[in-house]
Phi, psi and omega in degrees: 000134183280137175284146176292148179295134179294147178287163176303324179294318178295321179294320179295319179296318178297317178298319179296317179297318180296316178297319179298313180296315179301316179300313181299316180297309182299315180297314182294319179294324177295314177301312182297318184292342176291338179072017183268003177239166178283166177302319180296320177294323178296318178294321176299320178297316176302315180298322178297315179299317181298317179299316179296316180302318182286336173288320179288322185230076179303149178067020179242026181299320180298318178298318178299315181296329180279318188273310190259322184305314180299325178295316178294316180300315181299312183290322178297317179292325178293318184280318188250001180081161178291147183232000000 
């Protein structure tokens, strides 16, 4: 069964959510890469981004874990060393 085509308003809202998430990810990764926080604070920042992402996109935790988690883990390990 075919899904109905999203309205222009729904498409605009989805685009806004995507831009918000991208900004949060980029900003958080930039903060973490500066190395001015502790490893625990960096992990806390990652957790905050994940919570917001799941609020914006419920039921998309698996996608978040595939797309964003590895990037955060890599940068945290590069900046703060393996733990």
